[in-house]
FIVEX-20067 format. One record per atom (N, C-alpha, C): residue in one letter; residue number from 0; x, y, z. Coordinates in steps of 0.02 Angstrom, whole numbers, plus 32768, in hexadecimal, padded with zeros to 4 digits. Each point is the difference from the previous one (the first is absolute). Example, Ala and Ser with C-alpha at 12.3 -4.5 7.8 and 13.67 -1.06 7.14 Angstrom:
pt res A; n 0; xx 8294; yy 7EE4; zz 8186
pt res A; n 0; xx 7FD3; yy 803B; zz 8000
pt res A; n 0; xx 802D; yy 803C; zz 8000
pt res S; n 1; xx 7FEE; yy 8035; zz 7FDC
pt res S; n 1; xx 802A; yy 803B; zz 8003
pt res S; n 1; xx 7FD9; yy 8037; zz 8025
END
This chain:
pt res V; n 0; xx 7AA5; yy 7FE2; zz 829A
pt res V; n 0; xx 8048; yy 7FFE; zz 7FFA
pt res V; n 0; xx 8018; yy 8047; zz 7FF3
pt res S; n 1; xx 802E; yy 8016; zz 8029
pt res S; n 1; xx 801C; yy 8043; zz 7FF9
pt res S; n 1; xx 8036; yy 8000; zz 7FCB
pt res T; n 2; xx 8000; yy 8032; zz 7FD6
pt res T; n 2; xx 8034; yy 8007; zz 7FCD
pt res T; n 2; xx 802E; yy 803A; zz 8010
pt res T; n 3; xx 7FFA; yy 801C; zz 803C
pt res T; n 3; xx 802A; yy 8037; zz 8014
pt res T; n 3; xx 8044; yy 7FE6; zz 8017
pt res S; n 4; xx 8035; yy 801E; zz 7FE6
pt res S; n 4; xx 8043; yy 7FED; zz 8013
pt res S; n 4; xx 802B; yy 803F; zz 8001
pt res T; n 5; xx 802F; yy 8002; zz 802E
pt res T; n 5; xx 802D; yy 8039; zz 8004
pt res T; n 5; xx 8047; yy 7FE8; zz 7FF4
pt res T; n 6; xx 802C; yy 802F; zz 7FF2
pt res T; n 6; xx 8046; yy 7FF0; zz 7FF5
pt res T; n 6; xx 8023; yy 7FFA; zz 8043
pt res T; n 7; xx 8027; yy 7FCA; zz 800A
pt res T; n 7; xx 8025; yy 7FF9; zz 803F
pt res T; n 7; xx 8049; yy 8011; zz 7FF7
pt res S; n 8; xx 801C; yy 7FF7; zz 7FC5
pt res S; n 8; xx 8045; yy 8015; zz 7FF2
pt res S; n 8; xx 800A; yy 8004; zz 7FB5
pt res S; n 9; xx 8033; yy 8025; zz 7FEC
pt res S; n 9; xx 800E; yy 8007; zz 7FB9
pt res S; n 9; xx 8047; yy 8018; zz 7FF6
pt res L; n 10; xx 8018; yy 7FF5; zz 7FC4
pt res L; n 10; xx 8040; yy 801B; zz 7FE8
pt res L; n 10; xx 7FF2; yy 8019; zz 7FBA
pt res L; n 11; xx 7FF8; yy 8041; zz 7FF9
pt res L; n 11; xx 7FEB; yy 801D; zz 7FC1
pt res L; n 11; xx 803D; yy 8017; zz 7FD8
pt res N; n 12; xx 8023; yy 7FCF; zz 7FE3
pt res N; n 12; xx 803B; yy 800A; zz 7FD7
pt res N; n 12; xx 7FF7; yy 7FDB; zz 7FBF
pt res P; n 13; xx 802F; yy 8007; zz 7FD0
pt res P; n 13; xx 7FFB; yy 7FD9; zz 7FC2
pt res P; n 13; xx 7FFD; yy 7FB4; zz 800E
pt res N; n 14; xx 8023; yy 7FE7; zz 8032
pt res N; n 14; xx 7FF7; yy 7FBD; zz 801B
pt res N; n 14; xx 7FDD; yy 800A; zz 8042
pt res G; n 15; xx 7FC1; yy 7FEC; zz 8005
pt res G; n 15; xx 7FDB; yy 8010; zz 803D
pt res G; n 15; xx 7FC8; yy 7FCF; zz 800D
pt res Y; n 16; xx 7FD9; yy 8010; zz 8033
pt res Y; n 16; xx 7FC8; yy 7FD6; zz 8014
pt res Y; n 16; xx 7FCE; yy 8027; zz 8028
pt res I; n 17; xx 7FC5; yy 7FE3; zz 8008
pt res I; n 17; xx 7FCD; yy 801B; zz 802C
pt res I; n 17; xx 7FDE; yy 7FC4; zz 8022
pt res V; n 18; xx 7FF7; yy 8006; zz 8042
pt res V; n 18; xx 7FE0; yy 7FCB; zz 8027
pt res V; n 18; xx 7FBE; yy 801C; zz 801A
pt res F; n 19; xx 7FCB; yy 7FDC; zz 7FF4
pt res F; n 19; xx 7FBE; yy 8014; zz 8017
pt res F; n 19; xx 7FED; yy 7FDA; zz 8040
pt res S; n 20; xx 7FD4; yy 801E; zz 8027
pt res S; n 20; xx 7FEC; yy 7FE3; zz 8040
pt res S; n 20; xx 7FDF; yy 7FBC; zz 7FF9
pt res N; n 21; xx 7FE4; yy 7FF0; zz 7FC7
pt res N; n 21; xx 7FE1; yy 7FBF; zz 7FF6
pt res N; n 21; xx 8032; yy 7FCA; zz 7FED
pt res G; n 22; xx 8041; yy 8012; zz 7FFD
pt res G; n 22; xx 8035; yy 7FD0; zz 7FF1
pt res G; n 22; xx 8019; yy 8001; zz 7FB8
pt res L; n 23; xx 7FDB; yy 8020; zz 7FD3
pt res L; n 23; xx 8014; yy 8004; zz 7FBA
pt res L; n 23; xx 8040; yy 802A; zz 7FF9
pt res I; n 24; xx 802F; yy 7FE8; zz 7FD8
pt res I; n 24; xx 803F; yy 8023; zz 7FF4
pt res I; n 24; xx 8009; yy 8006; zz 7FB4
pt res I; n 25; xx 8011; yy 803C; zz 7FE9
pt res I; n 25; xx 8010; yy 800B; zz 7FBA
pt res I; n 25; xx 8048; yy 8019; zz 7FFE
pt res M; n 26; xx 802A; yy 7FDF; zz 7FD8
pt res M; n 26; xx 8045; yy 8015; zz 7FF7
pt res M; n 26; xx 800C; yy 800E; zz 7FB6
pt res W; n 27; xx 802F; yy 802C; zz 7FF2
pt res W; n 27; xx 8012; yy 8011; zz 7FBC
pt res W; n 27; xx 804B; yy 800E; zz 7FFD
pt res G; n 28; xx 801B; yy 7FFB; zz 7FC5
pt res G; n 28; xx 8047; yy 800F; zz 7FF9
pt res G; n 28; xx 801B; yy 7FF1; zz 7FBB
pt res T; n 29; xx 8042; yy 8001; zz 7FFC
pt res T; n 29; xx 8024; yy 7FF6; zz 7FC1
pt res T; n 29; xx 8036; yy 7FCC; zz 800A
pt res T; n 30; xx 8004; yy 7FD1; zz 7FD2
pt res T; n 30; xx 8035; yy 7FCE; zz 8004
pt res T; n 30; xx 8042; yy 8021; zz 7FEF
pt res E; n 31; xx 8035; yy 7FE7; zz 801D
pt res E; n 31; xx 8042; yy 801E; zz 7FF6
pt res E; n 31; xx 8032; yy 7FD1; zz 7FE1
pt res G; n 32; xx 7FEE; yy 7FC0; zz 7FF8
pt res G; n 32; xx 802F; yy 7FCD; zz 7FEA
pt res G; n 32; xx 8019; yy 800A; zz 7FB9
pt res P; n 33; xx 803E; yy 7FEB; zz 7FF2
pt res P; n 33; xx 801D; yy 8008; zz 7FBE
pt res P; n 33; xx 7FEB; yy 7FC9; zz 7FCF
pt res G; n 34; xx 7FE9; yy 7FC8; zz 8018
pt res G; n 34; xx 7FF2; yy 7FC8; zz 7FD4
pt res G; n 34; xx 7FBA; yy 8002; zz 7FE4
pt res D; n 35; xx 7FF5; yy 7FD5; zz 7FCE
pt res D; n 35; xx 7FBD; yy 7FFB; zz 7FE3
pt res D; n 35; xx 7FD0; yy 7FDD; zz 802F
pt res T; n 36; xx 8019; yy 7FD3; zz 802A
pt res T; n 36; xx 7FD7; yy 7FDD; zz 8031
pt res T; n 36; xx 801F; yy 800C; zz 8045
pt res E; n 37; xx 7FD7; yy 8012; zz 802F
pt res E; n 37; xx 8019; yy 800D; zz 8044
pt res E; n 37; xx 7FCC; yy 7FED; zz 8033
pt res T; n 38; xx 8017; yy 7FF6; zz 803C
pt res T; n 38; xx 7FD4; yy 7FF7; zz 8039
pt res T; n 38; xx 8001; yy 8041; zz 8027
pt res L; n 39; xx 7FC8; yy 8021; zz 8003
pt res L; n 39; xx 7FFB; yy 803F; zz 8024
pt res L; n 39; xx 7FEE; yy 7FEF; zz 8048
pt res V; n 40; xx 8029; yy 8017; zz 802F
pt res V; n 40; xx 7FF3; yy 7FF8; zz 8048
pt res V; n 40; xx 7FEF; yy 8045; zz 801B
pt res F; n 41; xx 7FC5; yy 8007; zz 801D
pt res F; n 41; xx 7FE9; yy 8041; zz 8018
pt res F; n 41; xx 8033; yy 8022; zz 802D
pt res A; n 42; xx 801F; yy 7FDB; zz 802C
pt res A; n 42; xx 8030; yy 801D; zz 8030
pt res A; n 42; xx 8040; yy 8019; zz 7FDE
pt res D; n 43; xx 800E; yy 7FE9; zz 7FC2
pt res D; n 43; xx 803D; yy 8015; zz 7FDD
pt res D; n 43; xx 7FF8; yy 8041; zz 7FD9
pt res L; n 44; xx 7FC2; yy 801A; zz 7FFC
pt res L; n 44; xx 7FF5; yy 803E; zz 7FDC
pt res L; n 44; xx 801A; yy 803B; zz 8028
pt res S; n 45; xx 8006; yy 8039; zz 7FE0
pt res S; n 45; xx 8017; yy 803D; zz 8023
pt res S; n 45; xx 7FCB; yy 8035; zz 7FF8
pt res P; n 46; xx 7FE0; yy 8015; zz 8038
pt res P; n 46; xx 8006; yy 7FE4; zz 8043
pt res P; n 46; xx 7FE0; yy 7FBA; zz 8003
pt res P; n 47; xx 8014; yy 7FD9; zz 8032
pt res P; n 47; xx 7FE4; yy 7FBC; zz 8007
pt res P; n 47; xx 7FB5; yy 8003; zz 800E
pt res L; n 48; xx 7FDC; yy 7FD0; zz 7FE2
pt res L; n 48; xx 7FB9; yy 7FF9; zz 800F
pt res L; n 48; xx 7FF7; yy 7FC5; zz 802E
pt res P; n 49; xx 7FCE; yy 8002; zz 802B
pt res P; n 49; xx 7FF4; yy 7FC7; zz 802E
pt res P; n 49; xx 7FE3; yy 7FC4; zz 7FDA
pt res D; n 50; xx 8009; yy 7FC6; zz 801C
pt res D; n 50; xx 7FDF; yy 7FC5; zz 7FE5
pt res D; n 50; xx 7FB6; yy 8004; zz 8010
pt res F; n 51; xx 7FD7; yy 7FDD; zz 7FD9
pt res F; n 51; xx 7FBA; yy 7FF8; zz 8013
pt res F; n 51; xx 7FFE; yy 7FD1; zz 803C
pt res P; n 52; xx 7FDC; yy 8012; zz 8036
pt res P; n 52; xx 7FFE; yy 7FD4; zz 803B
pt res P; n 52; xx 7FDF; yy 7FBC; zz 7FF2
pt res N; n 53; xx 7FD0; yy 7FFE; zz 7FD1
pt res N; n 53; xx 7FDB; yy 7FC2; zz 7FF3
pt res N; n 53; xx 8006; yy 7FE8; zz 7FB8
pt res N; n 54; xx 7FE4; yy 8025; zz 7FD2
pt res N; n 54; xx 7FFB; yy 7FEA; zz 7FBA
pt res N; n 54; xx 800D; yy 8038; zz 7FCF
pt res C; n 55; xx 801C; yy 7FEE; zz 7FC8
pt res C; n 55; xx 8002; yy 802C; zz 7FC6
pt res C; n 55; xx 7FCB; yy 7FE5; zz 7FD0
pt res F; n 56; xx 7FCB; yy 8026; zz 7FF5
pt res F; n 56; xx 7FC8; yy 7FE8; zz 7FD7
pt res F; n 56; xx 800E; yy 8008; zz 7FB5
pt res Q; n 57; xx 8020; yy 8037; zz 7FED
pt res Q; n 57; xx 8009; yy 800E; zz 7FB9
pt res Q; n 57; xx 8039; yy 8031; zz 7FF5
pt res V; n 58; xx 8023; yy 7FF8; zz 7FC9
pt res V; n 58; xx 8033; yy 802F; zz 7FEA
pt res V; n 58; xx 7FF3; yy 800F; zz 7FB7
pt res V; n 59; xx 8002; yy 803F; zz 7FEE
pt res V; n 59; xx 7FF8; yy 8016; zz 7FBB
pt res V; n 59; xx 803D; yy 802B; zz 7FF0
pt res A; n 60; xx 801F; yy 7FF4; zz 7FC6
pt res A; n 60; xx 803B; yy 8027; zz 7FED
pt res A; n 60; xx 7FFB; yy 8016; zz 7FB8
pt res T; n 61; xx 8022; yy 8036; zz 7FF0
pt res T; n 61; xx 8002; yy 801A; zz 7FBC
pt res T; n 61; xx 8047; yy 8019; zz 7FF1
pt res A; n 62; xx 8011; yy 8003; zz 7FC1
pt res A; n 62; xx 8042; yy 8017; zz 7FEC
pt res A; n 62; xx 8009; yy 804A; zz 800E
pt res G; n 63; xx 803A; yy 8011; zz 801B
pt res G; n 63; xx 8010; yy 8045; zz 800D
pt res G; n 63; xx 800F; yy 8027; zz 7FC1
pt res Q; n 64; xx 801F; yy 7FDF; zz 7FD1
pt res Q; n 64; xx 800C; yy 801D; zz 7FBE
pt res Q; n 64; xx 7FFD; yy 7FC7; zz 7FCF
pt res S; n 65; xx 7FF0; yy 800F; zz 7FC3
pt res S; n 65; xx 7FFD; yy 7FCC; zz 7FCE
pt res S; n 65; xx 801D; yy 801A; zz 7FBE
pt res V; n 66; xx 8014; yy 7FD1; zz 7FD7
pt res V; n 66; xx 801B; yy 8010; zz 7FBF
pt res V; n 66; xx 7FD0; yy 7FE4; zz 7FCC
pt res A; n 67; xx 7FED; yy 8028; zz 7FD0
pt res A; n 67; xx 7FD4; yy 7FEB; zz 7FCA
pt res A; n 67; xx 7FBE; yy 7FE3; zz 8019
pt res G; n 68; xx 7FE6; yy 801B; zz 8036
pt res G; n 68; xx 7FBF; yy 7FEC; zz 8019
pt res G; n 68; xx 7FFE; yy 7FBD; zz 8023
pt res S; n 69; xx 8039; yy 7FE1; zz 800D
pt res S; n 69; xx 8002; yy 7FC0; zz 8021
pt res S; n 69; xx 7FFA; yy 8009; zz 804C
pt res T; n 70; xx 7FD4; yy 7FDA; zz 801F
pt res T; n 70; xx 7FF8; yy 8004; zz 8048
pt res T; n 70; xx 7FF9; yy 7FBA; zz 801D
pt res N; n 71; xx 8036; yy 7FDA; zz 7FFE
pt res N; n 71; xx 8000; yy 7FBC; zz 8019
pt res N; n 71; xx 8015; yy 7FFF; zz 8049
pt res V; n 72; xx 7FD0; yy 7FFE; zz 802C
pt res V; n 72; xx 800E; yy 7FFC; zz 8048
pt res V; n 72; xx 7FD3; yy 7FC8; zz 801C
pt res A; n 73; xx 801E; yy 7FD5; zz 8028
pt res A; n 73; xx 7FDA; yy 7FCA; zz 8020
pt res A; n 73; xx 8015; yy 7FFB; zz 8049
pt res V; n 74; xx 7FD1; yy 7FEF; zz 802B
pt res V; n 74; xx 800F; yy 7FF4; zz 8047
pt res V; n 74; xx 7FE7; yy 7FBB; zz 8013
pt res W; n 75; xx 8020; yy 7FE0; zz 8030
pt res W; n 75; xx 7FED; yy 7FBD; zz 8017
pt res W; n 75; xx 8019; yy 7FF6; zz 8047
pt res D; n 76; xx 7FEB; yy 7FCA; zz 801E
pt res D; n 76; xx 8017; yy 7FEB; zz 8042
pt res D; n 76; xx 7FFC; yy 8038; zz 8033
pt res F; n 77; xx 7FC8; yy 8025; zz 8002
pt res F; n 77; xx 7FFD; yy 8034; zz 8033
pt res F; n 77; xx 7FF3; yy 7FE1; zz 8044
pt res T; n 78; xx 8028; yy 8019; zz 8030
pt res T; n 78; xx 7FFD; yy 7FE9; zz 8045
pt res T; n 78; xx 7FFC; yy 803D; zz 802D
pt res A; n 79; xx 8000; yy 7FF4; zz 8041
pt res A; n 79; xx 7FFE; yy 8037; zz 8030
pt res A; n 79; xx 803F; yy 802B; zz 7FFE
pt res T; n 80; xx 8037; yy 7FE6; zz 7FE3
pt res T; n 80; xx 8040; yy 8024; zz 8001
pt res T; n 80; xx 8015; yy 801C; zz 7FBD
pt res G; n 81; xx 7FDF; yy 7FEE; zz 7FCA
pt res G; n 81; xx 8013; yy 8019; zz 7FBE
pt res G; n 81; xx 7FE1; yy 7FD7; zz 7FC8
pt res F; n 82; xx 801E; yy 8006; zz 7FC4
pt res F; n 82; xx 7FE6; yy 7FDD; zz 7FC5
pt res F; n 82; xx 8035; yy 7FFC; zz 7FCA
pt res G; n 83; xx 7FF4; yy 7FD4; zz 7FD1
pt res G; n 83; xx 802B; yy 7FFC; zz 7FC5
pt res G; n 83; xx 7FE6; yy 802E; zz 7FCA
pt res V; n 84; xx 802D; yy 801E; zz 7FDB
pt res V; n 84; xx 7FEC; yy 802D; zz 7FC9
pt res V; n 84; xx 802F; yy 7FF5; zz 7FC5
pt res R; n 85; xx 7FE3; yy 8000; zz 7FC5
pt res R; n 85; xx 8027; yy 7FFB; zz 7FC3
pt res R; n 85; xx 7FEE; yy 803B; zz 7FD3
pt res H; n 86; xx 8033; yy 8021; zz 7FE6
pt res H; n 86; xx 7FF4; yy 8036; zz 7FD1
pt res H; n 86; xx 8039; yy 8001; zz 7FCF
pt res G; n 87; xx 7FF2; yy 8014; zz 7FC4
pt res G; n 87; xx 8033; yy 8002; zz 7FCC
pt res G; n 87; xx 8037; yy 8032; zz 8010
pt res A; n 88; xx 8038; yy 7FF8; zz 7FDF
pt res A; n 88; xx 803B; yy 802B; zz 800C
pt res A; n 88; xx 7FF1; yy 8049; zz 7FF4
pt res N; n 89; xx 7FD4; yy 8010; zz 7FD2
pt res N; n 89; xx 7FF0; yy 8046; zz 7FF1
pt res N; n 89; xx 7FC1; yy 8017; zz 8024
pt res E; n 90; xx 7FEA; yy 7FDA; zz 8031
pt res E; n 90; xx 7FC2; yy 8010; zz 8023
pt res E; n 90; xx 800B; yy 8006; zz 804B
pt res R; n 91; xx 803A; yy 8015; zz 8013
pt res R; n 91; xx 800F; yy 800A; zz 8047
pt res R; n 91; xx 7FFE; yy 804A; zz 800F
pt res P; n 92; xx 7FEE; yy 8013; zz 803A
pt res P; n 92; xx 7FE8; yy 7FD6; zz 8037
pt res P; n 92; xx 7FB7; yy 7FED; zz 7FF6
pt res A; n 93; xx 7FE7; yy 7FD2; zz 8029
pt res A; n 93; xx 7FB9; yy 7FF1; zz 8002
pt res A; n 93; xx 7FE3; yy 8020; zz 803E
pt res H; n 94; xx 7FC3; yy 8019; zz 7FFA
pt res H; n 94; xx 7FDC; yy 801E; zz 8038
pt res H; n 94; xx 7FCA; yy 7FD0; zz 8017
pt res F; n 95; xx 7FF5; yy 7FFC; zz 8041
pt res F; n 95; xx 7FD0; yy 7FCE; zz 801A
pt res F; n 95; xx 7FD2; yy 801E; zz 8035
pt res I; n 96; xx 7FC7; yy 7FDD; zz 8007
pt res I; n 96; xx 7FD1; yy 800B; zz 8038
pt res I; n 96; xx 7FF2; yy 7FBB; zz 801C
pt res A; n 97; xx 8006; yy 7FF8; zz 8042
pt res A; n 97; xx 7FF2; yy 7FC1; zz 8022
pt res A; n 97; xx 7FCB; yy 800C; zz 8035
pt res I; n 98; xx 7FD2; yy 7FD2; zz 8006
pt res I; n 98; xx 7FC9; yy 8005; zz 802F
pt res I; n 98; xx 7FFE; yy 7FC2; zz 802C
pt res G; n 99; xx 7FFA; yy 800A; zz 8041
pt res G; n 99; xx 7FFE; yy 7FC8; zz 802E
pt res G; n 99; xx 7FE6; yy 8015; zz 8044
pt res N; n 100; xx 800F; yy 7FD5; zz 8031
pt res N; n 100; xx 7FEC; yy 8010; zz 8045
pt res N; n 100; xx 8034; yy 7FE7; zz 8031
END
């Protein structure tokens, strides 16, 4: 089994992605919503990120800033087009990494 893969496309910005020749896609970015709970849609980010063509395997997020050491960030319902994220009022924005194909 070959483990060699090359990059086929990328957007190297604060909201960006990299696509590998084996189909793996890694996306990253920052949530922009004003609420404590939001649905992040990749295409709504600036610049827009593409949807995953097949699957979103995992999303990991962390608080962009926190007050008194609190870092309450949760993600759920990740799909090919986005995910739900909850973060406290003093913990915005949230930063994320999503992995899929």
